[in-house]
PDB file of the backbone (N, CA, C, O) and the ligand in Angstrom, with CONECT records:
HET     ZN  A 101       1
ATOM      1  N   MET A   1     186.035  24.764  94.489  1.00  0.00           N
ATOM      2  CA  MET A   1     185.317  25.737  93.627  1.00  0.00           C
ATOM      3  C   MET A   1     184.397  26.625  94.471  1.00  0.00           C
ATOM      4  O   MET A   1     183.735  26.171  95.404  1.00  0.00           O
ATOM      5  N   ARG A   2     184.385  27.862  94.114  1.00  0.00           N
ATOM      6  CA  ARG A   2     183.485  28.813  94.794  1.00  0.00           C
ATOM      7  C   ARG A   2     182.090  28.754  94.180  1.00  0.00           C
ATOM      8  O   ARG A   2     181.954  28.586  92.968  1.00  0.00           O
ATOM      9  N   ASN A   3     181.076  28.887  94.986  1.00  0.00           N
ATOM     10  CA  ASN A   3     179.731  29.033  94.410  1.00  0.00           C
ATOM     11  C   ASN A   3     179.400  30.527  94.254  1.00  0.00           C
ATOM     12  O   ASN A   3     180.146  31.402  94.693  1.00  0.00           O
ATOM     13  N   CYS A   4     178.267  30.776  93.622  1.00  0.00           N
ATOM     14  CA  CYS A   4     177.923  32.147  93.283  1.00  0.00           C
ATOM     15  C   CYS A   4     177.810  33.042  94.502  1.00  0.00           C
ATOM     16  O   CYS A   4     178.193  34.211  94.457  1.00  0.00           O
ATOM     17  N   LYS A   5     177.283  32.495  95.596  1.00  0.00           N
ATOM     18  CA  LYS A   5     177.090  33.261  96.822  1.00  0.00           C
ATOM     19  C   LYS A   5     178.460  33.729  97.367  1.00  0.00           C
ATOM     20  O   LYS A   5     178.624  34.877  97.779  1.00  0.00           O
ATOM     21  N   GLU A   6     179.414  32.816  97.354  1.00  0.00           N
ATOM     22  CA  GLU A   6     180.753  33.157  97.850  1.00  0.00           C
ATOM     23  C   GLU A   6     181.429  34.185  96.917  1.00  0.00           C
ATOM     24  O   GLU A   6     182.118  35.099  97.369  1.00  0.00           O
ATOM     25  N   VAL A   7     181.211  34.004  95.609  1.00  0.00           N
ATOM     26  CA  VAL A   7     181.845  34.911  94.649  1.00  0.00           C
ATOM     27  C   VAL A   7     181.288  36.338  94.785  1.00  0.00           C
ATOM     28  O   VAL A   7     182.048  37.306  94.752  1.00  0.00           O
ATOM     29  N   THR A   8     179.983  36.464  94.935  1.00  0.00           N
ATOM     30  CA  THR A   8     179.422  37.804  95.075  1.00  0.00           C
ATOM     31  C   THR A   8     179.924  38.441  96.371  1.00  0.00           C
ATOM     32  O   THR A   8     180.172  39.646  96.411  1.00  0.00           O
ATOM     33  N   ALA A   9     180.076  37.637  97.434  1.00  0.00           N
ATOM     34  CA  ALA A   9     180.622  38.165  98.689  1.00  0.00           C
ATOM     35  C   ALA A   9     182.080  38.651  98.465  1.00  0.00           C
ATOM     36  O   ALA A   9     182.484  39.675  99.014  1.00  0.00           O
ATOM     37  N   LEU A  10     182.845  37.915  97.667  1.00  0.00           N
ATOM     38  CA  LEU A  10     184.213  38.328  97.389  1.00  0.00           C
ATOM     39  C   LEU A  10     184.249  39.612  96.587  1.00  0.00           C
ATOM     40  O   LEU A  10     185.077  40.487  96.839  1.00  0.00           O
ATOM     41  N   VAL A  11     183.352  39.724  95.624  1.00  0.00           N
ATOM     42  CA  VAL A  11     183.296  40.927  94.804  1.00  0.00           C
ATOM     43  C   VAL A  11     183.039  42.150  95.644  1.00  0.00           C
ATOM     44  O   VAL A  11     183.626  43.207  95.415  1.00  0.00           O
ATOM     45  N   ILE A  12     182.150  42.007  96.630  1.00  0.00           N
ATOM     46  CA  ILE A  12     181.861  43.122  97.517  1.00  0.00           C
ATOM     47  C   ILE A  12     183.024  43.382  98.469  1.00  0.00           C
ATOM     48  O   ILE A  12     183.385  44.533  98.713  1.00  0.00           O
ATOM     49  N   ALA A  13     183.604  42.322  99.002  1.00  0.00           N
ATOM     50  CA  ALA A  13     184.744  42.467  99.929  1.00  0.00           C
ATOM     51  C   ALA A  13     185.907  43.169  99.227  1.00  0.00           C
ATOM     52  O   ALA A  13     186.641  43.946  99.837  1.00  0.00           O
ATOM     53  N   ARG A  14     186.058  42.881  97.946  1.00  0.00           N
ATOM     54  CA  ARG A  14     187.176  43.463  97.186  1.00  0.00           C
ATOM     55  C   ARG A  14     187.092  44.983  97.114  1.00  0.00           C
ATOM     56  O   ARG A  14     188.102  45.653  96.901  1.00  0.00           O
ATOM     57  N   GLU A  15     185.895  45.526  97.291  1.00  0.00           N
ATOM     58  CA  GLU A  15     185.753  46.992  97.282  1.00  0.00           C
ATOM     59  C   GLU A  15     186.402  47.613  98.487  1.00  0.00           C
ATOM     60  O   GLU A  15     186.827  48.767  98.442  1.00  0.00           O
ATOM     61  N   ASP A  16     186.487  46.847  99.589  1.00  0.00           N
ATOM     62  CA  ASP A  16     186.997  47.402 100.846  1.00  0.00           C
ATOM     63  C   ASP A  16     188.436  46.989 101.139  1.00  0.00           C
ATOM     64  O   ASP A  16     189.162  47.723 101.809  1.00  0.00           O
ATOM     65  N   ARG A  17     188.855  45.833 100.648  1.00  0.00           N
ATOM     66  CA  ARG A  17     190.189  45.341 100.989  1.00  0.00           C
ATOM     67  C   ARG A  17     190.745  44.548  99.830  1.00  0.00           C
ATOM     68  O   ARG A  17     190.000  44.089  98.965  1.00  0.00           O
ATOM     69  N   ASP A  18     192.056  44.388  99.811  1.00  0.00           N
ATOM     70  CA  ASP A  18     192.720  43.548  98.816  1.00  0.00           C
ATOM     71  C   ASP A  18     192.507  42.090  99.149  1.00  0.00           C
ATOM     72  O   ASP A  18     192.675  41.677 100.296  1.00  0.00           O
ATOM     73  N   LEU A  19     192.146  41.330  98.177  1.00  0.00           N
ATOM     74  CA  LEU A  19     191.950  39.884  98.400  1.00  0.00           C
ATOM     75  C   LEU A  19     193.274  39.174  98.244  1.00  0.00           C
ATOM     76  O   LEU A  19     194.144  39.629  97.501  1.00  0.00           O
ATOM     77  N   PRO A  20     193.437  38.049  98.945  1.00  0.00           N
ATOM     78  CA  PRO A  20     194.629  37.198  98.725  1.00  0.00           C
ATOM     79  C   PRO A  20     194.645  36.701  97.264  1.00  0.00           C
ATOM     80  O   PRO A  20     193.603  36.590  96.618  1.00  0.00           O
ATOM     81  N   VAL A  21     195.824  36.415  96.782  1.00  0.00           N
ATOM     82  CA  VAL A  21     195.974  35.977  95.390  1.00  0.00           C
ATOM     83  C   VAL A  21     195.073  34.788  95.078  1.00  0.00           C
ATOM     84  O   VAL A  21     194.473  34.713  94.006  1.00  0.00           O
ATOM     85  N   ILE A  22     194.986  33.853  96.034  1.00  0.00           N
ATOM     86  CA  ILE A  22     194.213  32.645  95.800  1.00  0.00           C
ATOM     87  C   ILE A  22     192.727  32.964  95.629  1.00  0.00           C
ATOM     88  O   ILE A  22     192.029  32.315  94.851  1.00  0.00           O
ATOM     89  N   GLU A  23     192.259  33.961  96.358  1.00  0.00           N
ATOM     90  CA  GLU A  23     190.834  34.365  96.216  1.00  0.00           C
ATOM     91  C   GLU A  23     190.603  35.056  94.883  1.00  0.00           C
ATOM     92  O   GLU A  23     189.585  34.841  94.226  1.00  0.00           O
ATOM     93  N   ARG A  24     191.559  35.885  94.495  1.00  0.00           N
ATOM     94  CA  ARG A  24     191.432  36.551  93.193  1.00  0.00           C
ATOM     95  C   ARG A  24     191.426  35.537  92.061  1.00  0.00           C
ATOM     96  O   ARG A  24     190.671  35.696  91.102  1.00  0.00           O
ATOM     97  N   ALA A  25     192.251  34.498  92.150  1.00  0.00           N
ATOM     98  CA  ALA A  25     192.317  33.459  91.138  1.00  0.00           C
ATOM     99  C   ALA A  25     190.968  32.694  91.092  1.00  0.00           C
ATOM    100  O   ALA A  25     190.441  32.428  90.012  1.00  0.00           O
ATOM    101  N   ALA A  26     190.430  32.353  92.257  1.00  0.00           N
ATOM    102  CA  ALA A  26     189.161  31.638  92.312  1.00  0.00           C
ATOM    103  C   ALA A  26     188.057  32.480  91.697  1.00  0.00           C
ATOM    104  O   ALA A  26     187.188  31.978  90.985  1.00  0.00           O
ATOM    105  N   LEU A  27     188.112  33.787  91.993  1.00  0.00           N
ATOM    106  CA  LEU A  27     187.144  34.732  91.442  1.00  0.00           C
ATOM    107  C   LEU A  27     187.190  34.740  89.906  1.00  0.00           C
ATOM    108  O   LEU A  27     186.158  34.694  89.235  1.00  0.00           O
ATOM    109  N   ARG A  28     188.404  34.800  89.380  1.00  0.00           N
ATOM    110  CA  ARG A  28     188.550  34.907  87.923  1.00  0.00           C
ATOM    111  C   ARG A  28     188.074  33.608  87.250  1.00  0.00           C
ATOM    112  O   ARG A  28     187.403  33.653  86.219  1.00  0.00           O
ATOM    113  N   VAL A  29     188.419  32.469  87.828  1.00  0.00           N
ATOM    114  CA  VAL A  29     187.993  31.199  87.280  1.00  0.00           C
ATOM    115  C   VAL A  29     186.472  31.115  87.238  1.00  0.00           C
ATOM    116  O   VAL A  29     185.886  30.688  86.243  1.00  0.00           O
ATOM    117  N   HIS A  30     185.848  31.529  88.333  1.00  0.00           N
ATOM    118  CA  HIS A  30     184.387  31.480  88.413  1.00  0.00           C
ATOM    119  C   HIS A  30     183.749  32.418  87.388  1.00  0.00           C
ATOM    120  O   HIS A  30     182.744  32.073  86.766  1.00  0.00           O
ATOM    121  N   MET A  31     184.317  33.567  87.220  1.00  0.00           N
ATOM    122  CA  MET A  31     183.762  34.540  86.276  1.00  0.00           C
ATOM    123  C   MET A  31     183.749  34.006  84.823  1.00  0.00           C
ATOM    124  O   MET A  31     182.871  34.331  84.023  1.00  0.00           O
ATOM    125  N   VAL A  32     184.758  33.180  84.527  1.00  0.00           N
ATOM    126  CA  VAL A  32     184.804  32.605  83.191  1.00  0.00           C
ATOM    127  C   VAL A  32     183.674  31.598  82.981  1.00  0.00           C
ATOM    128  O   VAL A  32     183.132  31.483  81.881  1.00  0.00           O
ATOM    129  N   MET A  33     183.328  30.878  84.033  1.00  0.00           N
ATOM    130  CA  MET A  33     182.396  29.762  83.899  1.00  0.00           C
ATOM    131  C   MET A  33     180.956  30.157  84.174  1.00  0.00           C
ATOM    132  O   MET A  33     180.028  29.460  83.764  1.00  0.00           O
ATOM    133  N   CYS A  34     180.764  31.275  84.870  1.00  0.00           N
ATOM    134  CA  CYS A  34     179.425  31.653  85.351  1.00  0.00           C
ATOM    135  C   CYS A  34     178.839  32.754  84.458  1.00  0.00           C
ATOM    136  O   CYS A  34     179.568  33.584  83.915  1.00  0.00           O
ATOM    137  N   LYS A  35     177.531  32.741  84.323  1.00  0.00           N
ATOM    138  CA  LYS A  35     176.889  33.776  83.534  1.00  0.00           C
ATOM    139  C   LYS A  35     176.413  34.935  84.429  1.00  0.00           C
ATOM    140  O   LYS A  35     176.467  36.097  84.029  1.00  0.00           O
ATOM    141  N   ALA A  36     175.952  34.606  85.632  1.00  0.00           N
ATOM    142  CA  ALA A  36     175.340  35.611  86.488  1.00  0.00           C
ATOM    143  C   ALA A  36     176.352  36.523  87.148  1.00  0.00           C
ATOM    144  O   ALA A  36     176.153  37.734  87.233  1.00  0.00           O
ATOM    145  N   CYS A  37     177.453  35.923  87.621  1.00  0.00           N
ATOM    146  CA  CYS A  37     178.404  36.717  88.425  1.00  0.00           C
ATOM    147  C   CYS A  37     179.139  37.819  87.647  1.00  0.00           C
ATOM    148  O   CYS A  37     179.364  38.891  88.210  1.00  0.00           O
ATOM    149  N   PRO A  38     179.515  37.608  86.402  1.00  0.00           N
ATOM    150  CA  PRO A  38     180.094  38.736  85.664  1.00  0.00           C
ATOM    151  C   PRO A  38     179.149  39.910  85.550  1.00  0.00           C
ATOM    152  O   PRO A  38     179.576  41.063  85.612  1.00  0.00           O
ATOM    153  N   THR A  39     177.862  39.629  85.383  1.00  0.00           N
ATOM    154  CA  THR A  39     176.866  40.707  85.333  1.00  0.00           C
ATOM    155  C   THR A  39     176.831  41.452  86.646  1.00  0.00           C
ATOM    156  O   THR A  39     176.788  42.682  86.682  1.00  0.00           O
ATOM    157  N   PHE A  40     176.849  40.683  87.737  1.00  0.00           N
ATOM    158  CA  PHE A  40     176.869  41.317  89.062  1.00  0.00           C
ATOM    159  C   PHE A  40     178.126  42.161  89.260  1.00  0.00           C
ATOM    160  O   PHE A  40     178.058  43.275  89.779  1.00  0.00           O
ATOM    161  N   GLU A  41     179.273  41.623  88.843  1.00  0.00           N
ATOM    162  CA  GLU A  41     180.525  42.325  88.992  1.00  0.00           C
ATOM    163  C   GLU A  41     180.490  43.649  88.225  1.00  0.00           C
ATOM    164  O   GLU A  41     180.965  44.676  88.708  1.00  0.00           O
ATOM    165  N   ARG A  42     179.914  43.601  87.013  1.00  0.00           N
ATOM    166  CA  ARG A  42     179.823  44.842  86.199  1.00  0.00           C
ATOM    167  C   ARG A  42     178.991  45.886  86.945  1.00  0.00           C
ATOM    168  O   ARG A  42     179.318  47.072  86.936  1.00  0.00           O
ATOM    169  N   GLN A  43     177.919  45.434  87.587  1.00  0.00           N
ATOM    170  CA  GLN A  43     177.082  46.385  88.321  1.00  0.00           C
ATOM    171  C   GLN A  43     177.837  47.003  89.489  1.00  0.00           C
ATOM    172  O   GLN A  43     177.703  48.194  89.770  1.00  0.00           O
ATOM    173  N   VAL A  44     178.625  46.188  90.158  1.00  0.00           N
ATOM    174  CA  VAL A  44     179.448  46.713  91.275  1.00  0.00           C
ATOM    175  C   VAL A  44     180.446  47.727  90.765  1.00  0.00           C
ATOM    176  O   VAL A  44     180.629  48.778  91.378  1.00  0.00           O
ATOM    177  N   LEU A  45     181.094  47.430  89.651  1.00  0.00           N
ATOM    178  CA  LEU A  45     182.073  48.352  89.077  1.00  0.00           C
ATOM    179  C   LEU A  45     181.433  49.652  88.629  1.00  0.00           C
ATOM    180  O   LEU A  45     182.006  50.728  88.797  1.00  0.00           O
ATOM    181  N   THR A  46     180.240  49.545  88.056  1.00  0.00           N
ATOM    182  CA  THR A  46     179.494  50.741  87.650  1.00  0.00           C
ATOM    183  C   THR A  46     179.170  51.598  88.853  1.00  0.00           C
ATOM    184  O   THR A  46     179.312  52.820  88.817  1.00  0.00           O
ATOM    185  N   MET A  47     178.731  50.946  89.922  1.00  0.00           N
ATOM    186  CA  MET A  47     178.433  51.626  91.175  1.00  0.00           C
ATOM    187  C   MET A  47     179.651  52.334  91.735  1.00  0.00           C
ATOM    188  O   MET A  47     179.585  53.482  92.174  1.00  0.00           O
ATOM    189  N   ARG A  48     180.777  51.610  91.707  1.00  0.00           N
ATOM    190  CA  ARG A  48     182.016  52.163  92.233  1.00  0.00           C
ATOM    191  C   ARG A  48     182.425  53.438  91.459  1.00  0.00           C
ATOM    192  O   ARG A  48     182.810  54.449  92.045  1.00  0.00           O
ATOM    193  N   ASN A  49     182.325  53.344  90.130  1.00  0.00           N
ATOM    194  CA  ASN A  49     182.685  54.500  89.315  1.00  0.00           C
ATOM    195  C   ASN A  49     181.748  55.674  89.584  1.00  0.00           C
ATOM    196  O   ASN A  49     182.188  56.821  89.650  1.00  0.00           O
ATOM    197  N   ALA A  50     180.465  55.388  89.738  1.00  0.00           N
ATOM    198  CA  ALA A  50     179.481  56.409  90.008  1.00  0.00           C
ATOM    199  C   ALA A  50     179.797  57.087  91.360  1.00  0.00           C
ATOM    200  O   ALA A  50     179.732  58.310  91.490  1.00  0.00           O
ATOM    201  N   MET A  51     180.139  56.253  92.355  1.00  0.00           N
ATOM    202  CA  MET A  51     180.488  56.780  93.685  1.00  0.00           C
ATOM    203  C   MET A  51     181.727  57.671  93.615  1.00  0.00           C
ATOM    204  O   MET A  51     181.792  58.719  94.258  1.00  0.00           O
ATOM    205  N   ARG A  52     182.708  57.236  92.823  1.00  0.00           N
ATOM    206  CA  ARG A  52     183.947  57.998  92.717  1.00  0.00           C
ATOM    207  C   ARG A  52     183.650  59.373  92.081  1.00  0.00           C
ATOM    208  O   ARG A  52     184.140  60.400  92.550  1.00  0.00           O
ATOM    209  N   GLN A  53     182.857  59.374  91.029  1.00  0.00           N
ATOM    210  CA  GLN A  53     182.511  60.628  90.362  1.00  0.00           C
ATOM    211  C   GLN A  53     181.745  61.550  91.291  1.00  0.00           C
ATOM    212  O   GLN A  53     181.949  62.764  91.308  1.00  0.00           O
ATOM    213  N   TRP A  54     180.845  60.933  92.073  1.00  0.00           N
ATOM    214  CA  TRP A  54     180.078  61.721  93.019  1.00  0.00           C
ATOM    215  C   TRP A  54     180.970  62.327  94.056  1.00  0.00           C
ATOM    216  O   TRP A  54     180.781  63.480  94.443  1.00  0.00           O
ATOM    217  N   ARG A  55     181.959  61.559  94.526  1.00  0.00           N
ATOM    218  CA  ARG A  55     182.928  62.053  95.538  1.00  0.00           C
ATOM    219  C   ARG A  55     183.765  63.188  94.979  1.00  0.00           C
ATOM    220  O   ARG A  55     183.985  64.196  95.651  1.00  0.00           O
ATOM    221  N   ASN A  56     184.232  63.023  93.746  1.00  0.00           N
ATOM    222  CA  ASN A  56     185.025  64.066  93.110  1.00  0.00           C
ATOM    223  C   ASN A  56     184.182  65.354  92.983  1.00  0.00           C
ATOM    224  O   ASN A  56     184.659  66.467  93.204  1.00  0.00           O
ATOM    225  N   TYR A  57     182.939  65.146  92.625  1.00  0.00           N
ATOM    226  CA  TYR A  57     182.035  66.267  92.450  1.00  0.00           C
ATOM    227  C   TYR A  57     181.886  67.039  93.745  1.00  0.00           C
ATOM    228  O   TYR A  57     181.970  68.267  93.754  1.00  0.00           O
ATOM    229  N   THR A  58     181.661  66.310  94.863  1.00  0.00           N
ATOM    230  CA  THR A  58     181.459  66.998  96.146  1.00  0.00           C
ATOM    231  C   THR A  58     182.756  67.636  96.638  1.00  0.00           C
ATOM    232  O   THR A  58     182.718  68.666  97.311  1.00  0.00           O
ATOM    233  N   ASP A  59     183.917  67.029  96.308  1.00  0.00           N
ATOM    234  CA  ASP A  59     185.206  67.589  96.708  1.00  0.00           C
ATOM    235  C   ASP A  59     185.428  68.958  96.072  1.00  0.00           C
ATOM    236  O   ASP A  59     186.103  69.808  96.655  1.00  0.00           O
ATOM    237  N   ASP A  60     184.863  69.181  94.873  1.00  0.00           N
ATOM    238  CA  ASP A  60     185.082  70.409  94.140  1.00  0.00           C
ATOM    239  C   ASP A  60     184.271  71.566  94.733  1.00  0.00           C
ATOM    240  O   ASP A  60     184.551  72.731  94.452  1.00  0.00           O
ATOM    241  N   GLU A  61     183.287  71.246  95.539  1.00  0.00           N
ATOM    242  CA  GLU A  61     182.420  72.291  96.056  1.00  0.00           C
ATOM    243  C   GLU A  61     183.192  73.257  96.951  1.00  0.00           C
ATOM    244  O   GLU A  61     182.613  74.208  97.477  1.00  0.00           O
TER     245      GLU A  61
HETATM  246 ZN    ZN A 101     178.454  32.678  89.740  1.00  0.00          ZN2+
END
C-alpha cells in the first residue's frame, strides 16, 4: 500500500511522465480510501488546466 507522501509524489510525477499501470492502480486504490489525497489531486488538476489556458493565451499573442 502506498502512503499519502508517495501518492502525492506520484500525482506530481504523472504531470511529467506516464506512470506504469501498477502505479496508476495503486494511485486509484489510495484515492478511494484517502480523504486528503483526492483533494490534493483536484488542486493539481486545477493548476494544470490553469497552466494550459495560460499557455494557449500566450500562444495567441
Ligand atoms: Zn492519501
